[in-house]
Backbone and ligand atoms as CSV (ligand in chain L), in Angstrom:
chain,resi,resn,atom,element,x,y,z
A,1,UNK,N,N,87.328,-69.478,108.240
A,1,UNK,CA,C,87.427,-68.773,106.961
A,1,UNK,C,C,87.909,-67.342,107.188
A,2,UNK,N,N,88.723,-66.849,106.301
A,2,UNK,CA,C,89.217,-65.483,106.416
A,2,UNK,C,C,88.078,-64.521,106.118
A,3,UNK,N,N,87.997,-63.433,106.894
A,3,UNK,CA,C,86.944,-62.447,106.691
A,3,UNK,C,C,87.050,-61.807,105.312
A,4,UNK,N,N,85.921,-61.679,104.653
A,4,UNK,CA,C,85.885,-60.793,103.491
A,4,UNK,C,C,85.243,-59.504,103.979
A,5,UNK,N,N,83.935,-59.411,103.871
A,5,UNK,CA,C,83.299,-58.208,104.402
A,5,UNK,C,C,82.048,-58.522,105.184
A,6,UNK,N,N,81.892,-59.798,105.536
A,6,UNK,CA,C,80.648,-60.213,106.183
A,6,UNK,C,C,80.606,-59.822,107.657
A,7,UNK,N,N,79.380,-59.663,108.164
A,7,UNK,CA,C,79.181,-59.482,109.608
A,7,UNK,C,C,78.793,-60.846,110.150
A,8,UNK,N,N,79.545,-61.337,111.149
A,8,UNK,CA,C,79.307,-62.677,111.659
A,8,UNK,C,C,78.353,-62.655,112.846
A,9,UNK,N,N,77.852,-63.831,113.179
A,9,UNK,CA,C,76.938,-63.995,114.311
A,9,UNK,C,C,77.556,-63.382,115.574
A,10,UNK,N,N,76.841,-62.491,116.240
A,10,UNK,CA,C,77.320,-61.900,117.491
A,10,UNK,C,C,78.135,-60.633,117.308
A,11,UNK,N,N,78.600,-60.365,116.094
A,11,UNK,CA,C,79.440,-59.190,115.896
A,11,UNK,C,C,78.594,-57.914,115.905
A,12,UNK,N,N,79.254,-56.802,116.241
A,12,UNK,CA,C,78.550,-55.516,116.319
A,12,UNK,C,C,79.242,-54.501,115.431
A,13,UNK,N,N,78.454,-53.933,114.508
A,13,UNK,CA,C,78.954,-52.853,113.656
A,13,UNK,C,C,78.310,-51.553,114.105
A,14,UNK,N,N,78.986,-50.460,113.881
A,14,UNK,CA,C,78.470,-49.144,114.273
A,14,UNK,C,C,78.367,-48.251,113.044
A,15,UNK,N,N,77.618,-47.154,113.196
A,15,UNK,CA,C,77.670,-46.095,112.186
A,15,UNK,C,C,78.925,-45.283,112.485
A,16,UNK,N,N,79.855,-45.280,111.569
A,16,UNK,CA,C,81.107,-44.572,111.819
A,16,UNK,C,C,80.869,-43.070,111.861
A,17,UNK,N,N,81.524,-42.364,112.799
A,17,UNK,CA,C,81.452,-40.905,112.764
A,17,UNK,C,C,82.092,-40.390,111.474
A,18,UNK,N,N,81.780,-39.153,111.081
A,18,UNK,CA,C,82.389,-38.616,109.861
A,18,UNK,C,C,83.907,-38.626,109.981
A,19,UNK,N,N,84.582,-38.866,108.857
A,19,UNK,CA,C,86.045,-38.928,108.872
A,19,UNK,C,C,86.635,-37.578,109.213
A,20,UNK,N,N,87.686,-37.608,110.051
A,20,UNK,CA,C,88.468,-36.390,110.295
A,20,UNK,C,C,89.792,-36.640,109.597
A,21,UNK,N,N,90.172,-35.797,108.724
A,21,UNK,CA,C,91.337,-36.061,107.887
A,21,UNK,C,C,92.620,-35.925,108.692
A,22,UNK,N,N,93.360,-37.035,108.794
A,22,UNK,CA,C,94.631,-37.013,109.504
A,22,UNK,C,C,95.758,-36.533,108.593
A,23,UNK,N,N,95.466,-36.311,107.351
A,23,UNK,CA,C,96.470,-35.794,106.430
A,23,UNK,C,C,97.514,-36.814,106.021
A,24,UNK,N,N,97.131,-38.077,105.961
A,24,UNK,CA,C,98.080,-39.107,105.535
A,24,UNK,C,C,98.495,-38.905,104.082
A,25,UNK,N,N,99.764,-39.187,103.802
A,25,UNK,CA,C,100.180,-39.329,102.397
A,25,UNK,C,C,100.784,-40.717,102.245
A,26,UNK,N,N,100.387,-41.405,101.207
A,26,UNK,CA,C,100.976,-42.715,100.963
A,26,UNK,C,C,102.358,-42.500,100.357
A,27,UNK,N,N,103.364,-43.122,100.987
A,27,UNK,CA,C,104.748,-42.907,100.534
A,27,UNK,C,C,105.156,-43.935,99.493
A,28,UNK,N,N,104.302,-44.904,99.253
A,28,UNK,CA,C,104.631,-45.919,98.256
A,28,UNK,C,C,103.581,-47.007,98.251
A,29,UNK,N,N,103.932,-48.118,97.656
A,29,UNK,CA,C,103.029,-49.267,97.644
A,29,UNK,C,C,103.855,-50.515,97.904
A,30,UNK,N,N,103.160,-51.536,98.409
A,30,UNK,CA,C,103.842,-52.772,98.781
A,30,UNK,C,C,103.502,-53.841,97.745
A,31,UNK,N,N,104.529,-54.421,97.160
A,31,UNK,CA,C,104.326,-55.506,96.200
A,31,UNK,C,C,104.563,-56.839,96.919
A,32,UNK,N,N,103.544,-57.662,96.935
A,32,UNK,CA,C,103.639,-58.971,97.603
A,32,UNK,C,C,103.103,-60.046,96.657
A,33,UNK,N,N,103.286,-61.323,97.021
A,33,UNK,CA,C,102.768,-62.387,96.143
A,33,UNK,C,C,101.268,-62.603,96.280
A,34,UNK,N,N,100.593,-61.907,97.224
A,34,UNK,CA,C,99.222,-62.288,97.554
A,34,UNK,C,C,98.186,-61.353,96.925
A,35,UNK,N,N,97.225,-61.948,96.239
A,35,UNK,CA,C,96.164,-61.162,95.614
A,35,UNK,C,C,94.803,-61.450,96.240
A,36,UNK,N,N,94.763,-62.362,97.203
A,36,UNK,CA,C,93.507,-62.697,97.877
A,36,UNK,C,C,93.730,-62.719,99.379
A,37,UNK,N,N,92.767,-62.146,100.111
A,37,UNK,CA,C,92.867,-62.165,101.567
A,37,UNK,C,C,92.778,-63.588,102.109
A,38,UNK,N,N,92.212,-64.501,101.309
A,38,UNK,CA,C,92.080,-65.891,101.736
A,38,UNK,C,C,93.443,-66.597,101.776
A,39,UNK,N,N,94.433,-66.001,101.116
A,39,UNK,CA,C,95.754,-66.644,101.029
A,39,UNK,C,C,96.829,-65.899,101.803
A,40,UNK,N,N,96.579,-64.643,102.100
A,40,UNK,CA,C,97.584,-63.801,102.752
A,40,UNK,C,C,97.845,-64.307,104.173
A,41,UNK,N,N,99.100,-64.353,104.622
A,41,UNK,CA,C,99.341,-64.789,106.005
A,41,UNK,C,C,98.611,-63.896,107.004
A,42,UNK,N,N,98.228,-64.479,108.124
A,42,UNK,CA,C,97.590,-63.657,109.164
A,42,UNK,C,C,98.618,-62.766,109.835
A,43,UNK,N,N,99.855,-63.264,109.970
A,43,UNK,CA,C,100.978,-62.446,110.411
A,43,UNK,C,C,102.174,-62.851,109.554
A,44,UNK,N,N,102.960,-61.843,109.161
A,44,UNK,CA,C,104.130,-62.136,108.344
A,44,UNK,C,C,105.158,-62.921,109.142
A,45,UNK,N,N,106.025,-63.603,108.426
A,45,UNK,CA,C,107.102,-64.339,109.081
A,45,UNK,C,C,108.430,-63.953,108.443
A,46,UNK,N,N,109.471,-63.928,109.255
A,46,UNK,CA,C,110.730,-63.367,108.776
A,46,UNK,C,C,111.452,-64.299,107.813
A,47,UNK,N,N,110.935,-65.533,107.640
A,47,UNK,CA,C,111.453,-66.394,106.575
A,47,UNK,C,C,110.422,-66.500,105.440
A,48,UNK,N,N,109.497,-65.555,105.403
A,48,UNK,CA,C,108.483,-65.533,104.346
A,48,UNK,C,C,109.059,-64.996,103.047
A,49,UNK,N,N,108.221,-64.906,102.014
A,49,UNK,CA,C,108.689,-64.451,100.705
A,49,UNK,C,C,109.191,-63.006,100.714
A,50,UNK,N,N,110.088,-62.713,99.783
A,50,UNK,CA,C,110.579,-61.336,99.641
A,50,UNK,C,C,109.463,-60.467,99.079
A,51,UNK,N,N,109.241,-59.315,99.714
A,51,UNK,CA,C,108.256,-58.329,99.244
A,51,UNK,C,C,109.004,-57.024,98.980
A,52,UNK,N,N,108.403,-56.181,98.141
A,52,UNK,CA,C,109.055,-54.923,97.756
A,52,UNK,C,C,108.266,-53.735,98.282
A,53,UNK,N,N,108.973,-52.873,98.993
A,53,UNK,CA,C,108.375,-51.593,99.393
A,53,UNK,C,C,108.791,-50.600,98.311
A,54,UNK,N,N,107.905,-50.286,97.408
A,54,UNK,CA,C,108.231,-49.367,96.303
A,54,UNK,C,C,107.906,-47.946,96.744
A,55,UNK,N,N,108.941,-47.129,96.848
A,55,UNK,CA,C,108.772,-45.773,97.361
A,55,UNK,C,C,108.510,-44.825,96.195
A,56,UNK,N,N,107.512,-43.960,96.386
A,56,UNK,CA,C,107.157,-42.984,95.344
A,56,UNK,C,C,108.022,-41.734,95.481
A,57,UNK,N,N,108.201,-41.026,94.365
A,57,UNK,CA,C,108.727,-39.658,94.438
A,57,UNK,C,C,107.672,-38.785,95.120
A,58,UNK,N,N,108.051,-37.792,95.910
A,58,UNK,CA,C,109.405,-37.287,96.141
A,58,UNK,C,C,110.077,-37.887,97.373
A,59,UNK,N,N,109.641,-39.105,97.785
A,59,UNK,CA,C,110.117,-39.652,99.059
A,59,UNK,C,C,111.350,-40.546,98.917
A,60,UNK,N,N,111.780,-40.811,97.679
A,60,UNK,CA,C,112.862,-41.774,97.462
A,60,UNK,C,C,114.141,-41.422,98.245
A,61,UNK,N,N,114.547,-40.144,98.335
A,61,UNK,CA,C,115.763,-39.856,99.105
A,61,UNK,C,C,115.661,-40.256,100.579
A,62,UNK,N,N,114.450,-40.435,101.075
A,62,UNK,CA,C,114.261,-40.801,102.489
A,62,UNK,C,C,114.689,-42.241,102.779
A,63,UNK,N,N,115.049,-42.982,101.736
A,63,UNK,CA,C,115.560,-44.347,101.938
A,63,UNK,C,C,116.965,-44.313,102.551
A,64,UNK,N,N,117.667,-43.202,102.369
A,64,UNK,CA,C,119.066,-43.118,102.807
A,64,UNK,C,C,119.232,-43.530,104.276
A,65,UNK,N,N,120.128,-44.472,104.553
A,65,UNK,CA,C,120.411,-44.896,105.924
A,65,UNK,C,C,119.605,-46.099,106.390
A,66,UNK,N,N,118.576,-46.472,105.641
A,66,UNK,CA,C,117.735,-47.600,106.042
A,66,UNK,C,C,118.564,-48.879,106.161
A,67,UNK,N,N,119.588,-49.001,105.298
A,67,UNK,CA,C,120.367,-50.247,105.298
A,67,UNK,C,C,121.318,-50.359,106.492
A,68,UNK,N,N,121.292,-49.384,107.383
A,68,UNK,CA,C,122.047,-49.486,108.627
A,68,UNK,C,C,121.384,-50.511,109.556
A,69,UNK,N,N,120.106,-50.789,109.322
A,69,UNK,CA,C,119.329,-51.635,110.236
A,69,UNK,C,C,119.014,-52.985,109.591
A,70,UNK,N,N,118.953,-54.024,110.434
A,70,UNK,CA,C,118.570,-55.346,109.919
A,70,UNK,C,C,117.066,-55.523,109.910
A,71,UNK,N,N,116.389,-54.820,110.825
A,71,UNK,CA,C,114.935,-54.979,110.938
A,71,UNK,C,C,114.260,-53.616,110.888
A,72,UNK,N,N,113.142,-53.575,110.206
A,72,UNK,CA,C,112.398,-52.324,110.044
A,72,UNK,C,C,110.962,-52.543,110.509
A,73,UNK,N,N,110.354,-51.440,110.937
A,73,UNK,CA,C,108.927,-51.464,111.260
A,73,UNK,C,C,108.211,-50.826,110.067
A,74,UNK,N,N,107.247,-51.545,109.522
A,74,UNK,CA,C,106.522,-51.056,108.346
A,74,UNK,C,C,105.064,-50.819,108.735
A,75,UNK,N,N,104.542,-49.661,108.351
A,75,UNK,CA,C,103.134,-49.329,108.602
A,75,UNK,C,C,102.420,-49.206,107.266
A,76,UNK,N,N,101.252,-49.822,107.173
A,76,UNK,CA,C,100.541,-49.833,105.893
A,76,UNK,C,C,99.042,-49.723,106.120
A,77,UNK,N,N,98.375,-49.363,105.035
A,77,UNK,CA,C,96.942,-49.062,105.109
A,77,UNK,C,C,96.168,-50.228,104.501
A,78,UNK,N,N,95.445,-50.943,105.354
A,78,UNK,CA,C,94.729,-52.140,104.909
A,78,UNK,C,C,93.444,-51.685,104.209
A,79,UNK,N,N,93.620,-51.277,102.968
A,79,UNK,CA,C,92.618,-50.468,102.273
A,79,UNK,C,C,91.327,-51.205,101.936
A,80,UNK,N,N,91.326,-52.537,102.021
A,80,UNK,CA,C,90.101,-53.252,101.663
A,80,UNK,C,C,89.307,-53.697,102.896
A,81,UNK,N,N,89.684,-53.175,104.060
A,81,UNK,CA,C,89.022,-53.602,105.300
A,81,UNK,C,C,87.713,-52.865,105.563
A,82,UNK,N,N,86.774,-53.562,106.183
A,82,UNK,CA,C,85.657,-52.871,106.850
A,82,UNK,C,C,86.232,-52.091,108.013
A,83,UNK,N,N,85.573,-51.018,108.379
A,83,UNK,CA,C,86.100,-50.177,109.462
A,83,UNK,C,C,85.087,-49.984,110.583
A,84,UNK,N,N,83.946,-50.645,110.482
A,84,UNK,CA,C,82.831,-50.305,111.371
A,84,UNK,C,C,82.517,-51.365,112.418
A,85,UNK,N,N,83.318,-52.410,112.538
A,85,UNK,CA,C,82.967,-53.491,113.465
A,85,UNK,C,C,83.775,-53.329,114.759
A,86,UNK,N,N,83.074,-53.217,115.880
A,86,UNK,CA,C,83.766,-52.964,117.148
A,86,UNK,C,C,83.834,-54.202,118.039
A,87,UNK,N,N,82.904,-55.142,117.854
A,87,UNK,CA,C,82.997,-56.446,118.509
A,87,UNK,C,C,83.132,-57.482,117.408
A,88,UNK,N,N,84.169,-58.276,117.492
A,88,UNK,CA,C,84.468,-59.190,116.392
A,88,UNK,C,C,84.534,-60.640,116.886
A,89,UNK,N,N,84.245,-61.534,115.974
A,89,UNK,CA,C,84.275,-62.964,116.282
A,89,UNK,C,C,85.303,-63.627,115.372
A,90,UNK,N,N,86.595,-63.595,115.776
A,90,UNK,CA,C,87.641,-64.110,114.885
A,90,UNK,C,C,87.437,-65.569,114.507
A,91,UNK,N,N,86.865,-66.345,115.432
A,91,UNK,CA,C,86.674,-67.770,115.134
A,91,UNK,C,C,85.314,-68.047,114.507
A,92,UNK,N,N,84.523,-67.002,114.313
A,92,UNK,CA,C,83.183,-67.157,113.748
A,92,UNK,C,C,82.366,-68.174,114.557
A,93,UNK,N,N,82.424,-67.997,115.923
A,93,UNK,CA,C,81.734,-68.946,116.797
A,93,UNK,C,C,80.804,-68.225,117.780
A,94,UNK,N,N,80.382,-66.996,117.410
A,94,UNK,CA,C,79.474,-66.164,118.216
A,94,UNK,C,C,80.156,-65.542,119.426
A,95,UNK,N,N,81.379,-65.978,119.769
A,95,UNK,CA,C,82.119,-65.337,120.869
A,95,UNK,C,C,82.856,-64.137,120.297
A,96,UNK,N,N,82.703,-62.994,120.993
A,96,UNK,CA,C,83.300,-61.774,120.432
A,96,UNK,C,C,84.361,-61.186,121.350
A,97,UNK,N,N,85.252,-60.418,120.731
A,97,UNK,CA,C,86.239,-59.608,121.453
A,97,UNK,C,C,86.245,-58.226,120.840
A,98,UNK,N,N,86.653,-57.256,121.670
A,98,UNK,CA,C,86.715,-55.888,121.178
A,98,UNK,C,C,87.840,-55.720,120.157
A,99,UNK,N,N,87.589,-54.869,119.193
A,99,UNK,CA,C,88.566,-54.636,118.130
A,99,UNK,C,C,89.944,-54.280,118.687
A,100,UNK,N,N,89.963,-53.513,119.796
A,100,UNK,CA,C,91.274,-53.058,120.296
A,100,UNK,C,C,92.014,-54.158,121.051
A,101,UNK,N,N,91.380,-55.323,121.185
A,101,UNK,CA,C,92.089,-56.463,121.786
A,101,UNK,C,C,92.522,-57.449,120.710
A,102,UNK,N,N,92.424,-57.030,119.467
A,102,UNK,CA,C,92.762,-57.908,118.340
A,102,UNK,C,C,93.747,-57.216,117.402
A,103,UNK,N,N,94.423,-58.004,116.556
A,103,UNK,CA,C,95.245,-57.426,115.480
A,103,UNK,C,C,94.537,-57.618,114.135
A,104,UNK,N,N,93.236,-57.738,114.188
A,104,UNK,CA,C,92.433,-57.890,112.982
A,104,UNK,C,C,92.633,-56.691,112.046
A,105,UNK,N,N,92.572,-56.915,110.724
A,105,UNK,CA,C,92.631,-55.785,109.795
A,105,UNK,C,C,91.379,-54.906,109.849
A,106,UNK,N,N,90.328,-55.422,110.469
A,106,UNK,CA,C,89.057,-54.693,110.550
A,106,UNK,C,C,89.111,-53.786,111.774
A,107,UNK,N,N,89.233,-52.498,111.551
A,107,UNK,CA,C,89.369,-51.537,112.649
A,107,UNK,C,C,89.063,-50.144,112.125
A,108,UNK,N,N,88.758,-49.190,113.026
A,108,UNK,CA,C,88.332,-47.865,112.550
A,108,UNK,C,C,89.345,-47.209,111.620
A,109,UNK,N,N,90.620,-47.357,111.959
A,109,UNK,CA,C,91.690,-46.870,111.078
A,109,UNK,C,C,92.560,-48.077,110.741
A,110,UNK,N,N,92.356,-48.663,109.578
A,110,UNK,CA,C,92.955,-49.976,109.307
A,110,UNK,C,C,94.455,-49.901,108.994
A,111,UNK,N,N,95.219,-49.611,110.054
A,111,UNK,CA,C,96.675,-49.544,109.937
A,111,UNK,C,C,97.247,-50.905,110.325
A,112,UNK,N,N,98.068,-51.465,109.447
A,112,UNK,CA,C,98.796,-52.695,109.751
A,112,UNK,C,C,100.243,-52.354,110.056
A,113,UNK,N,N,100.848,-53.119,110.974
A,113,UNK,CA,C,102.268,-52.929,111.243
A,113,UNK,C,C,102.945,-54.290,111.259
A,114,UNK,N,N,104.164,-54.321,110.770
A,114,UNK,CA,C,104.968,-55.545,110.823
A,114,UNK,C,C,106.416,-55.176,111.049
A,115,UNK,N,N,107.113,-56.027,111.804
A,115,UNK,CA,C,108.566,-55.948,111.875
A,115,UNK,C,C,109.093,-56.869,110.776
A,116,UNK,N,N,109.865,-56.291,109.870
A,116,UNK,CA,C,110.342,-57.059,108.708
A,116,UNK,C,C,111.861,-57.115,108.711
A,117,UNK,N,N,112.378,-58.091,108.013
A,117,UNK,CA,C,113.830,-58.252,107.878
A,117,UNK,C,C,114.267,-57.607,106.577
A,118,UNK,N,N,115.256,-56.741,106.652
A,118,UNK,CA,C,115.757,-56.083,105.438
A,118,UNK,C,C,116.570,-57.069,104.615
A,119,UNK,N,N,116.225,-57.161,103.329
A,119,UNK,CA,C,116.962,-58.035,102.408
A,119,UNK,C,C,117.915,-57.214,101.552
A,120,UNK,N,N,117.482,-56.021,101.145
A,120,UNK,CA,C,118.354,-55.178,100.319
A,120,UNK,C,C,117.593,-53.995,99.761
A,121,UNK,N,N,118.323,-53.167,99.037
A,121,UNK,CA,C,117.719,-51.985,98.402
A,121,UNK,C,C,118.036,-52.045,96.918
A,122,UNK,N,N,117.006,-51.847,96.104
A,122,UNK,CA,C,117.180,-51.827,94.637
A,122,UNK,C,C,116.536,-50.559,94.120
A,123,UNK,N,N,117.341,-49.535,93.867
A,123,UNK,CA,C,116.791,-48.275,93.364
A,123,UNK,C,C,115.805,-47.687,94.352
A,124,UNK,N,N,114.547,-47.540,93.909
A,124,UNK,CA,C,113.532,-46.940,94.784
A,124,UNK,C,C,112.790,-47.989,95.614
A,125,UNK,N,N,113.288,-49.225,95.634
A,125,UNK,CA,C,112.565,-50.290,96.343
A,125,UNK,C,C,113.399,-50.865,97.482
A,126,UNK,N,N,112.723,-51.096,98.611
A,126,UNK,CA,C,113.345,-51.760,99.752
A,126,UNK,C,C,112.785,-53.186,99.781
A,127,UNK,N,N,113.677,-54.157,99.752
A,127,UNK,CA,C,113.249,-55.559,99.730
A,127,UNK,C,C,113.267,-56.110,101.158
A,128,UNK,N,N,112.168,-56.726,101.548
A,128,UNK,CA,C,112.028,-57.204,102.930
A,128,UNK,C,C,111.322,-58.560,102.955
A,129,UNK,N,N,111.478,-59.244,104.084
A,129,UNK,CA,C,110.665,-60.431,104.376
A,129,UNK,C,C,109.875,-60.159,105.644
A,130,UNK,N,N,108.668,-60.686,105.728
A,130,UNK,CA,C,107.917,-60.586,106.987
A,130,UNK,C,C,106.584,-59.874,106.849
A,131,UNK,N,N,106.096,-59.711,105.623
A,131,UNK,CA,C,104.831,-58.976,105.455
A,131,UNK,C,C,103.638,-59.927,105.315
A,132,UNK,N,N,102.470,-59.336,105.459
A,132,UNK,CA,C,101.227,-60.117,105.467
A,132,UNK,C,C,100.102,-59.346,104.788
A,133,UNK,N,N,100.448,-58.589,103.744
A,133,UNK,CA,C,99.407,-57.760,103.108
A,133,UNK,C,C,99.265,-58.098,101.630
A,134,UNK,N,N,98.133,-57.662,101.102
A,134,UNK,CA,C,97.825,-57.871,99.689
A,134,UNK,C,C,98.775,-57.077,98.794
A,135,UNK,N,N,98.968,-57.576,97.597
A,135,UNK,CA,C,99.739,-56.842,96.602
A,135,UNK,C,C,99.106,-55.456,96.389
A,136,UNK,N,N,99.952,-54.460,96.309
A,136,UNK,CA,C,99.537,-53.063,96.074
A,136,UNK,C,C,98.940,-52.374,97.289
A,137,UNK,N,N,99.145,-52.928,98.471
A,137,UNK,CA,C,98.673,-52.251,99.692
A,137,UNK,C,C,99.425,-50.922,99.855
A,138,UNK,N,N,98.715,-49.839,100.139
A,138,UNK,CA,C,99.377,-48.538,100.299
A,138,UNK,C,C,100.315,-48.517,101.518
A,139,UNK,N,N,101.456,-47.900,101.317
A,139,UNK,CA,C,102.501,-47.837,102.348
A,139,UNK,C,C,102.424,-46.485,103.059
A,140,UNK,N,N,102.410,-46.533,104.392
A,140,UNK,CA,C,102.294,-45.290,105.174
A,140,UNK,C,C,103.638,-44.817,105.703
A,141,UNK,N,N,104.455,-45.757,106.220
A,141,UNK,CA,C,105.706,-45.311,106.857
A,141,UNK,C,C,106.644,-46.496,107.037
A,142,UNK,N,N,107.906,-46.161,107.202
A,142,UNK,CA,C,108.959,-47.153,107.498
A,142,UNK,C,C,109.832,-46.527,108.577
A,143,UNK,N,N,110.140,-47.310,109.630
A,143,UNK,CA,C,111.033,-46.829,110.692
A,143,UNK,C,C,111.974,-47.970,111.061
A,144,UNK,N,N,113.140,-47.631,111.647
A,144,UNK,CA,C,113.973,-48.699,112.191
A,144,UNK,C,C,113.224,-49.405,113.317
A,145,UNK,N,N,113.430,-50.692,113.440
A,145,UNK,CA,C,112.896,-51.430,114.582
A,145,UNK,C,C,113.401,-50.763,115.859
A,146,UNK,N,N,112.487,-50.498,116.790
A,146,UNK,CA,C,112.887,-49.738,117.996
A,146,UNK,C,C,113.954,-50.471,118.812
A,147,UNK,N,N,114.028,-51.813,118.698
A,147,UNK,CA,C,115.034,-52.561,119.472
A,147,UNK,C,C,116.443,-52.257,118.970
A,148,UNK,N,N,116.570,-51.876,117.714
A,148,UNK,CA,C,117.890,-51.602,117.146
A,148,UNK,C,C,118.222,-50.123,117.167
A,149,UNK,N,N,117.228,-49.300,117.461
A,149,UNK,CA,C,117.399,-47.857,117.259
A,149,UNK,C,C,117.803,-47.152,118.542
A,150,UNK,N,N,118.848,-46.355,118.448
A,150,UNK,CA,C,119.238,-45.463,119.535
A,150,UNK,C,C,119.036,-44.041,119.014
A,151,UNK,N,N,118.296,-43.197,119.754
A,151,UNK,CA,C,118.076,-41.841,119.243
A,151,UNK,C,C,119.392,-41.145,118.928
A,152,UNK,N,N,119.436,-40.446,117.805
A,152,UNK,CA,C,120.657,-39.760,117.386
A,152,UNK,C,C,120.735,-38.373,118.014
A,153,UNK,N,N,119.592,-37.766,118.244
A,153,UNK,CA,C,119.574,-36.423,118.841
A,153,UNK,C,C,119.846,-36.529,120.345
A,154,UNK,N,N,120.281,-35.391,120.924
A,154,UNK,CA,C,120.607,-35.360,122.359
A,154,UNK,C,C,119.370,-35.719,123.192
A,155,UNK,N,N,119.558,-36.394,124.338
A,155,UNK,CA,C,118.416,-36.722,125.183
A,155,UNK,C,C,117.716,-35.481,125.699
A,156,UNK,N,N,116.471,-35.647,126.074
A,156,UNK,CA,C,115.677,-34.561,126.646
A,156,UNK,C,C,115.306,-34.942,128.074
A,157,UNK,N,N,114.896,-33.962,128.901
A,157,UNK,CA,C,114.617,-34.267,130.309
A,157,UNK,C,C,113.677,-35.450,130.491
A,158,UNK,N,N,112.693,-35.543,129.671
A,158,UNK,CA,C,111.722,-36.628,129.822
A,158,UNK,C,C,112.340,-38.012,129.687
A,159,UNK,N,N,113.490,-38.090,129.018
A,159,UNK,CA,C,114.140,-39.386,128.862
A,159,UNK,C,C,114.612,-39.959,130.191
A,160,UNK,N,N,114.751,-39.082,131.199
A,160,UNK,CA,C,115.286,-39.538,132.491
A,160,UNK,C,C,114.194,-39.665,133.545
A,161,UNK,N,N,112.954,-39.350,133.179
A,161,UNK,CA,C,111.845,-39.426,134.141
A,161,UNK,C,C,111.402,-40.871,134.281
A,162,UNK,N,N,111.263,-41.303,135.524
A,162,UNK,CA,C,110.902,-42.698,135.752
A,162,UNK,C,C,109.575,-42.871,136.467
A,163,UNK,N,N,108.964,-41.786,136.951
A,163,UNK,CA,C,107.687,-41.967,137.659
A,163,UNK,C,C,106.603,-41.138,136.997
L,1,SAM,N1,N,100.708,-57.546,110.774
L,1,SAM,C1,C,99.663,-56.553,110.738
L,1,SAM,C2,C,99.295,-56.138,112.143
L,1,SAM,O1,O,99.381,-56.958,113.052
L,1,SAM,O2,O,98.939,-54.969,112.343
L,1,SAM,C3,C,98.441,-56.985,109.940
L,1,SAM,C4,C,97.781,-58.218,110.491
L,1,SAM,S1,S,96.249,-58.551,109.662
L,1,SAM,C5,C,95.639,-59.865,110.719
L,1,SAM,C6,C,96.747,-59.408,108.223
L,1,SAM,C7,C,95.533,-59.795,107.404
L,1,SAM,O3,O,94.985,-58.601,106.854
L,1,SAM,C8,C,95.825,-60.668,106.216
L,1,SAM,O4,O,95.808,-62.030,106.546
L,1,SAM,C9,C,94.680,-60.322,105.271
L,1,SAM,O5,O,93.563,-61.123,105.576
L,1,SAM,C10,C,94.334,-58.876,105.636
L,1,SAM,N2,N,94.828,-57.922,104.645
L,1,SAM,C11,C,96.046,-57.875,104.086
L,1,SAM,N3,N,96.152,-56.847,103.242
L,1,SAM,C12,C,94.965,-56.202,103.264
L,1,SAM,C13,C,94.455,-55.044,102.622
L,1,SAM,N4,N,95.185,-54.329,101.761
L,1,SAM,N5,N,93.181,-54.685,102.893
L,1,SAM,C14,C,92.435,-55.406,103.769
L,1,SAM,N6,N,92.863,-56.504,104.403
L,1,SAM,C15,C,94.115,-56.892,104.160
């Protein structure tokens, strides 16, 4: 069963330290077909349904150039997740793994990432396939897929360091 907010047998939750504000701003919201975590894919697939990255003002001009790339990396805030479980039992079988060895949405800072396929741009919206989040999930960032991206700025000394 997909996790809602329950603590399973063997899992360990902690008292979270007070939040330190990282100063995030949500740049938009993600429109998807899924309204229940029980139905949302565990990982997006590049032949999955078209989803819309709706960009808010004043960030809309930042879309410029995105269509140069076929694949994008999308970062989003899994806003309905628990954040306090450090040992998790994905199979709900009392066997646990550490949160940092999982891609579970349940994590101290519930950031999701997906590599998505660009379908097109419609006004303030970027259409993509490959997401796995609920409708209206807050959008944190969009970058070109690193496999397609070559830095545009001149290299720096560290780029040539190998040891
Ligand atoms: N692809 C991302 C990653 O690897 O970082 C996210 C993977 S996570 C396993 C995807 C699951 O997160 C979905 O199946 C759903 O159960 C859950 N989820 C999706 N949107 C969410 C949201 N807004 N808040 C909390 N959980 C969400």
